[in-house]
C-alpha positions as CSV (number, residue, x, y, z in Angstrom):
1,M,362.3,205.2,174.2
2,N,364.6,202.3,174.8
3,E,365.4,200.4,171.7
4,L,363.7,196.4,172.1
5,L,365.7,193.5,171.9
6,T,365.7,190.2,169.8
7,R,365.6,186.7,171.5
8,A,369.2,186.4,170.7
9,Q,370.3,189.6,172.3
10,V,368.3,188.4,175.6
11,A,370.0,185.1,175.0
12,E,373.2,186.5,175.1
13,K,372.8,189.2,177.9
14,T,371.1,186.6,180.4
15,K,373.8,183.8,179.2
16,L,370.7,181.5,178.4
17,G,369.9,179.5,175.2
18,V,367.5,180.8,172.5
19,R,365.5,177.8,173.1
20,T,365.0,178.7,177.1
21,I,364.3,182.3,176.2
22,D,361.6,180.5,173.5
23,N,360.3,178.5,176.2
24,L,360.0,181.7,179.1
25,V,358.1,183.2,176.1
26,A,355.6,180.1,175.4
27,T,355.0,179.8,179.2
28,K,354.9,183.8,179.5
29,A,357.5,183.3,182.4
30,I,359.3,186.5,180.8
31,P,357.9,189.5,180.0
32,F,357.7,190.3,176.6
33,I,356.3,192.1,173.4
34,K,354.7,190.9,170.5
35,I,354.7,192.6,167.2
36,R,353.1,190.7,164.6
37,R,355.2,187.4,164.4
38,S,358.1,188.8,166.2
39,V,359.2,188.7,169.9
40,R,360.9,191.8,171.4
41,F,361.7,192.5,175.0
42,C,362.0,195.8,176.8
43,P,365.4,196.1,178.3
44,I,364.0,198.0,181.8
45,Q,361.4,195.4,182.2
46,L,363.9,192.5,181.8
47,E,366.2,194.4,184.8
48,E,363.0,194.1,186.9
49,W,362.4,190.6,186.1
50,V,365.8,189.8,187.2
51,K,365.5,192.0,189.9
52,D,362.2,190.1,191.1
53,L,363.6,186.5,190.9
54,N,366.6,187.3,192.8
55,N,364.3,189.0,195.5
56,N,361.9,185.9,195.1
57,N,364.8,183.2,195.2
58,N,366.9,184.7,197.8
59,S,366.6,181.4,199.6
60,R,367.0,179.2,196.7
61,N,370.1,178.6,194.2
62,E,368.0,177.7,191.3
63,V,366.5,181.0,189.3
64,L,364.7,179.3,186.3
């Protein structure tokens, strides 16, 4: 099993702010796992999410 990432770790890896990650979670625009009150992220799902964003936005400069 892969280690799950925190919001801060995802923000650091994606070079986005924690608030942006929170907004993506709130709108369910990013894959996440809810464990009681905690939000965690699977690295494999995040990689697939980024690939999908890249594939869907090849003609656009803005990803989010």
